C-alpha positions, 0 to 999 in steps of 0.5 A, a space after each residue: 200345423 197340424 202334423 207330428 214328427 218322429 224319430 227314426 231309429 237306424 243304425 246309430 245315429 237316427 234321424 227326426 223325420 222333420 229334418 229329413 223332410 225339410 231336407 227332401 230325405 238329403 240328409 247331411 250334417 250339419 245344415 242350416 234351414 233359414 224359414 220365413 214366419 209362415 214355416 216357409 224355407 227361404 235357404 238351406 245350406 249344407 256343411 259347416 259355415 263360418 259365422 261371418 259368412 251366415 251373418 250377412 246371409 241371415 240379416 238379408 233374410 231375417 230382415 226381409 230384404 230379399 222382398 226389394 234387394 236383390 242378393 248381388 245389391 245387398 252384398 256390394 255394399 255389405 261391410 259387416 256389423 
């Protein structure tokens, strides 16, 4: 979208302006951001998540099921894959 993001050296770690922007300056490692095709943020997760915790979330958001199902409706029938 015509923006440039730089690495900002800060102490021993530093950070990227893109990550700081998505996380609204509240950096946390690890973080997962799930976005739609237009780069809109659908969901942000801070902290470690196991694969079995992420799988239903990624399916729900990644396949666009959130457009016509509530999370509660979706997860009620979730059996994993």
